[in-house]
N, C-alpha and C positions, 0 to 999 in steps of 0.2 A: 076205502078203495080196495078192490080185490087185487090179488096178485096178477090175474090175467090182464086186467086193465092197466096195471103198472107196467108189465112187460110189453104190452101193446104200445103204450106211450113211449117207452124207451126205444122200441123198434122203430117207431115213427120218427123220433128225434134222430136216431142214428141214420135213418134213410135221408132225412133232410140235410144232415151234415155232409153226407156223401154227395148229394146233389150240389150243394153249395161249393164243396171242394172241387168237384169236377168243373163247375162253372168258372171258378177262379182259375183253374188250370187252363181251361179253354181260352179265357180272356188274356192270360199271360202269353199264351201261344199266339193269339191274334195280335197282341201288341207287338210281339217280336216280329211277326210277319209284316206288320204295317210300319216297321222301323221306329217304334216308340221306345222299346227297351232293347237296345243293341249297342255294343261297344264299337268304337271306330276301328276298322280293320286295316286301313292304309292311310298314310299321310296324304294330304290334299295340296296340290300345287295350283296356284292362282296366277294366270298369265294375262297381263293387261293388253289393252288396245293402243291405238295411236295417240300421240299427244298426251301420254300418261304422266302421272306423278308418282312418287313413292307412296302416296297416301290414298290411291284410288280404291284400295280394298279395305281401308281402315274401318268403314262402317259395316261392311260385311263381316269382318273379323269380330267386331264388337257384338254383332247380332249372334254369331255362332258361339261366342264366349258367354252369352247370356245364360245358356243352359249348362254348358260344361266348359271349363277353362282349357284352352288349347295352347301348348307351347308354340312359339312362332319363330320361324327362320326366314330371314330376308336376304335375297340375292339381288345385287345390282349388276347388270351386264353393261359394261362400258362399250363405247363405239368400236374398240379394237378387241372386244370379246374377253377382256379381263373380267374376272368375277370377284366382286367384293361381297364378303359373307359376314352376316351377323346373326346372333340367335338369342332368344330369351328363354329357351328351354334349358333345363338343368341336365346334368349328365345322366341322371336316373329317370328322367321323364320318358315315357314310351314314345318311340319314333312314330308309331302308327297314329298317334293323336296329334301330330304336328301339322300346322298350317305353314306352307312354304309360299311366301309372297315374292314374286318376280317383279323387277323393275328394269326397264330399258332406258339408258341415258339418251340414246338416239331412238326416238319413236315417231319420226315424221311420217305423215300419212301418204306413203307411196308403195307401190308393189315391190319395188327394188328393196326398200327397207324391210318389208315383210319377209322377203326371201333371205335377206341378211340376218334378220332376227331369228329365223328358224335355226340357223347354225349357232347363233348365240344361245338359244334354248338348249340345244344338244350339249353345248359346253357347260351350261349350268347344271344339266342333268348329270354329267360326268363328275362335276364338283360335288353334287349331292351323294353320288355313289361312293366317292372316295372319302369324303368327310364323315358321312353319316351311315355308310354301308346300306344306303337305300337301294332296293332292287325293284320294287314295284310301288305304284302310287295310283291315286285317282287325280283327275285334273279338270280345271275349269278354264275355259278360254273366253274372255270378254271382248266383244267387238272384233277388231283385227287380230286380237290374241287368239280367237277361235281359228282363224286361218293359219296362224303360226303353229298352233297345237295340231291342227289337222295335217299340216305338211310334215311335222315331226312323226305323227302316227303313220303317215303314208310312206315313211322311209326315205324322205327327201333330205336326209342329213348324212354325214359321214358315219354316224353311229347312233344307236338307240340304247344308251347305257341303262335307262330306267324303263321298265315295262309299265304301260298305263292300261288299267283295266276298265275303269268307268269314267265317262266323260260328260261334262255339261258345257254347252256352247250358248252364250248369251249375247243376242244382238249381233251375230256374226254375218257380215255382208259377203256371202259366198259369190254373189254376182255384182258386187259393187253397190253403189248408192243410187243408181239411176234405173228406173223401170223401163224407160224408153231405149236406153243404150246400156244393156247389161255388159259388165266387164268379165270376160271369161278367161283372161290371161292366167289367173291363178287357179281358176275352177277346173279348166280342162285337164291340166296335169293331175289334179286330185282325182278326177273322174277316171282317168286312165289307170290309176293305182288303187281304186276302191277295194280291190280284193285284199289289200293290206289291213283293212278295217275288220276283217273276220276275227281277228284276235281280241276284239273288244267285247266286253260283257254287255254293257249298256251305254247308250248315247241318249241324252236328253237335250233337245234343241229348242231354245226359248227365244221368241220374238216379242217385241213390244208393238202395240197398235194404239195410237191416239184416237182412232176412229176414221182415219184417213188412209189407212193401209200402210202406215209406217210409224216409227217411233220418233219422228221429226227429222231423222237422218237416214236410217236404214229401212228400206221397204220390207214388208213381211214376206213378199215373194222372193227377195234375195236371201233371207234367212231360210225360207222353206226349201230352197234349192239343196240344202244339206240332205234332204230326204234321198236325193239321187245318189249320194255318196254312201250313206250309212244304212239305209233300210235294206233288209235282206243280206246285209253283210255282218253288222254287229248282231249279237244274240237278241238284243232288244233295242228298238228305236222308238223314241217318244218325242212328239212335236207339240209344243205348247205356245200359246199366245197370251201375254198379259195385256188385257184390254182396259185402258184407263185414259180418260180425256187429258189429264194433266201430265201424263208420263213423257219423259224425254229420253233420248239415247243415253245421256250422261247419268240420268237418275235410275235407269233400268237395273243396274247392278246394286243399287241401294234399296230396292224394294224388299219389304219383309217377306213377301211371297216367294221371291227368288231365294232368300236365305233359307226359307222353309224347304224349298226344293233341293237346295244344296245339302241340307241336313239329312233329308230323306234318301237322296239318290247318290250322294258321294261320301258323306261321313259314315253312313251305316252300311256301306257295301264293301 
């Protein structure tokens, strides 16, 4: 084999290695953009709905831990807004990787309770700020927990000790649970304060649909009313519907697809 041929083959090999290297670099960048390879930037606060139990988010936490183990902090808010605190995180575990699970002892399904729970959430946020030096976070509100979170974000509390950047709302009944008689008691005050949502980076609003326009409790139209609050206010607003015949309002937060959305839109933001 002549020297010319050898040098030609070496040049071709070098060129191919360059192309492969560029391809891998582009793929890595693509993965980062699509939230595949990114470290968690902020702690995630999980806020439950009515008639909740301390274990409502256990399955979601388990699914999120399947890919990467997260320290967990649990806060119970009593009827008089006393905060009970427990944690499984170690002193050296990163705060930004922490999942914060909220539980309300009083979670009866009334508008008055939701208003009261909003103040309880602010008290819990203050506790997180004092204990963990938490300054900002991402948050998920499930069912009426989405209303509680929205009220907190709208400034309907005595203080906002923790800044929330990215939000997911799952099965939130902004207009109640009746399509014939929408309940605007909590919605209208939020609508009047929607400019407060301009500080949000992204909002993902998720509804469930069995095929009958609801998740067996909350109408899709009630969830979709969130568009009037967050669209053109937050930097990015996304509305999604999980269509599944066997889905229920209670099972919506258990769906693997929802866990995937949480991982992509809250853990990696």
